[in-house]
N, C-alpha and C positions, 0 to 999 in steps of 0.2 A: 849535098847534094852531089852526085857525081854527074861528068859533063855524059848528053846523048852518048853513041860511040863508044863510050870508056869500057873492056871488059870485065867484069865482075868473076869472079870464081865461083866467092859461096854468095848467098841470100842469108839471112839469118830469122824467120821469124820474130820479132820481142825488144824491144833492148830495156827490159829488166839486167840485171843485174847478170844475171849469163848472159843473155845477146850480146851484153858489151862487154864484159868479159873477154867474151870468144873476140870477137871482135878484133880489139884488143891486141889480146895477142896473135889471132892470126893476121893482124895490117906489122906488126913484128917479127912475123915470119915472112915477113913479102909476100901473103897471098890477100889477096884484093880483097873483099867481103863489100855490103852492104847491108844495116839493120832496116826492115820494118817495123814499124810498129805502126796500132791502128788510132789510137791514142790522141788527141790533137795536142796534149800538154804534156806533160811532164807531172805526176801530183805523188804526194808521197800517204801510202797508204799503209795502212798494219801500225800494230806496238811497236814493232823489233823487230830485228835478224836474230836470229844466234849463227855464228859461224866459227864451228871447232876444227880442228887442231891442221888438215887437210886443208882445209878452205883460209886457211890464212896462210900457210903455204902457197896456193897456190894465186894468191894474193901477192905475195913472196914474188912470186916469181913475176907478174906483172908490175912489180915493182911500187902498187898502188896500200899499200900495207900498212909503211909507215904514215902517211897521213889519216887512214882510217884509225889504226888506232891513236890519235891527237882525241878523234871523238867517242871511242868505246869505253867498254866499260867490262870488267869480271865479270861471272852470273858468279855469285858469293852460293849457289842454291835454289834446287829444281823439284817442281814434285806436279808429277804426272799423274792427271785425276782421270779417271777411266770407270765403267759403269761397271756400282757395284760396287768396287776397291778402289784402296790408295796407295801405288806404290811408291817411295822417300829414295830420293837417290841422294 
């Protein structure tokens, strides 16, 4: 937590992937930020996260992609199911 009276340049709402990534990027640029999160604890939700090429480039720039690649796997196929029809990619 920040010290009382410390100046904060940016307030970020949400400690999800985007909020934490933004805070890290700002920190590396020397910009002070604080991340606000309403949940009292971190929790695992959802079944997975798909990261496309631009996302991996951003994570590379933040210096965290190599660690994430150690626990990730390549999606071999994708099926979108929409009402009344199906598209295979």
